[in-house]
N, C-alpha and C positions, 0 to 999 in steps of 0.2 A: 504493498500499500504504500504512493505515494502520498510525504508528510514536509513538511515544511518548517521550517525553526522562526520564530523569532523575527531571531542575528538575517535570518537571509530572506525572512519577508521583509526589515528593513534597507537591507543591500538594496534589493529590487527599487522598493518605493526611491531610493537618494542616486539610485539610477539615470531608473524612465521619468519618474513623476515630477522632479526638481525640473528637469532640461524640460518638458512638454507643458509644466507649466507658461518659462516665458518664449519658446512659439507659439505657445499658443497665443499669448494678451498681444506680444507682438504680430499674429497675423490677423488677430483680431482690432486693430488702429493703425497695419499698413496700408496704404494707398493699393490700391486692386483686388488684393487679399479682402480687407478687406468690405468689397464693394454688395449693396446691399440687392442684386441682382440676382448673384452664386450664392447661389443655392448652397442650405445648411451640414446636410450631405456632408456633400463636396466641400463645401472648409474644415471639417469633422476632420474628413477622409484629410484633406490636404499638411494639417498641421500633425493627423498621428503618425500617416507618411512619414513628416518633415521631422517631427523630435526622434519619430525611435531613429534615426536613419545619424542624429546626430550624438542620443546619450550612446547611441553602441560606439561610436570612434573615443569616449569622456573616456579618462582614468578612476577609476576606481573609487568612490568616494567617500570615505571613511567619516561620517563629520560628529552629527548626533542621529541621538532617536527623531526620526519628522514630525514622532506624536506629543513633542518636547515643545515645549513656551520660543526657545530658542529655535527648535524645527517647522515652526507656524511664521517666526518670523527674514526666519530663511524663505521661507517659499512666498510672503508676502512680499521679499525682495527681491524674488521672479520675475513675481507677473510686474511689479514699477518699472524692472530694470525693460522687457520686456517690452508696455507700453508705454513709456518713453525712451527707444528709439524707435519706433513707430510715428510715434504724433514728432519726434525729429524730423523722419522724409513725408511731415505728408501736412509739416506743415509748405516743403519745397509746389507740392502743388494745391497749397493752398493761395500761392503766389504770384498762378499761371492762374484761381480762378480769377483775383483781381483787378490782375488783364485784362484775363477778358469781360466782366463788372465798369469798369475804366474802356474799353473799347463800343461796349454798350450802350453805355450814356453819353458817351459824344457821339454818331450817329445813329441817338433817337429810338437808341432800337431798346433804353433802358426799362418799355413799358412791357412790350414782349420780352414774358414773363410765365415761364411753364415754374411746378414743382417736381426738384430733385429730389427723385428716394434716397441718397447721397447726404445730401447735405440737409431730409427732412426739412428743405426751404425753396419761395423759389430764387432762380438768377434767370437770367436774361439768356433769348435763346443762343448769345455771339457765343455765351461762355459755358455754354452746354458742351455746346460743335467742333469751338479750339478745345473740352475738356475732353471732347472722345479725341481730337488728332492728336493731342498732348498722351492720350493712352494708349495711343496704333502707335506714336512715334517710345512710347518709352518700352511696350514689349517690343520691339522690330529692331531694338534697341540690348533686351534681354534682361532691360529693366530687372525683373520678377527674378534674372534667377539670379543678380547683384547682389538680389534687399534677402537673399535667402545665405545666399551669400558671406553675407555679412553679416546675418546676424549666426553664423557661423562659427565664422571666427570670434565673435563679442565672447564665447564660451573660453578662448583661450589669454582675452584678454581679461576678462572680465569671470574666471573663473566661480560657481559655487562653492561659497561662503559664506562662514557666518561672520564673516568682520562686515560692518554697515558700509556700504558707499559711500564716498565724500557728497560733500554738497555743495561743490562750483559743479562737479557737476548739471543741475539743478539750475541753478545758475546762470548759465551758460545756456542751459535748455529754452529759458525764459529769453533774455540775451535777443538769444538766432530768433526772435517773430519780431524783435526787432526793424529787421530785415526786409519784414512780410510783405510792407504799402512797397519800399525805397523798391523789391526789384520786380513787383507788380509791373510799378509806372518806369521802369526802365524797360519794361519790355514790352508795356505799347505804349509808346512814348515814339516808335513811327507809325505808329496812325496816328495820336492826339497831337502831334501834330502839325502829321498835313490835314488833318480834319482844323484844326485850330485857326489856317492859313485860309479853308475852301470857309469856314465862317466868319472873315475881314474880312473879305472881297463878296459875300453877299454880302454885309451891311454896305459896305462904299456906294456895294450896288442900288442898294436899296434907297439908298440915300440920291445914287444921283438917279433915280428912276419910279419915284417911293407908288407909286401905283400897280405897282410889282406885287402882286401878293409874297411875301416870306416864306412862312409859311407853309403853302400849293409851289413856291419854285423850289423850299432852302431843304422841303427836308424826302430828298430823293436822289437830287444831288449829296447831301452829304453823305447818304446813303449809298452810293451809287465808288461815290468817294473810299470811304472805308471800306467796301470789299474793295476796294478797285487796292490800293494799299494792302491789303492783309494777302488778295492772291500773287503779290506783288516778292514779297515779303515771304511766301512760305517755300522756295527753295528755297533760302539759310534757318528755313524757323528747324530743322533737322540738329545742325552744327550749332547754336545758341542753348536748346534745352537742349543739348548733350553733357554741353556747359557746367551747366543750371543742374544737368543731376548728378557731379558728378560733384561738385559743393556741397550735394544735400548725402548722399557717400560716404562724401571723405567729412563733413558733418555730422555723422550718425556715429564713424569710427572716432572721431573726436570724441563725441560723447561721453563712452564709453573707455576711453582709455581715461580720464577726468574720475568717470567715481572710479577707478582701481586706482589712484593718485598716479597715473606714469605720469 
């Protein structure tokens, strides 16, 4: 008859449960993996497969009793680590959402908003289109695989232990949100500048010919100019987004190292 001792059960929990908790909390917040359109069963199977693969490659853990207060503290720490890493990459995608909202506002399409199940709110149609393009580019660049790679490397940079995380990491995560609007504005700057020039030209035209209906003439012109500029910038969008994604991966890796005190 097969029997498992309490020591073997504790070793099994330390080997697989703690790494899987970090993996699951990461996938619950990380972009693309946390998409509500993805079935929950697929998310669970992916989390279990990735967690089992990572846990099998880790050295044997001889920490504490997983049912003790210290073990529960380590469990909570793994949840925070995975959630923090996922949130760090989520900020990168949020900057692109800000860029789409700014472009839609300047084009006069901010009123054309739809319910976005991902953010559980309303977003402009331009932001949703840009979000879909960004997601496709992210997948074409194997960004989802790089997310898993950084997650796997995090166990080397910050192993599972009873040592508390350094508070500087949370400060770094809070400061990374400060670049949210700045980066979004820089990404939307070509369209914003083109539409600003267009609005100035329309203002001059209205002063020269007051009989023109600005609302009837201006809206089609601004929309056409905005779409044209977006179309012209599409060939260079992949290179720009690649740099943005690389910065996001570096920020996520640096966050883990700061938590570890490196």
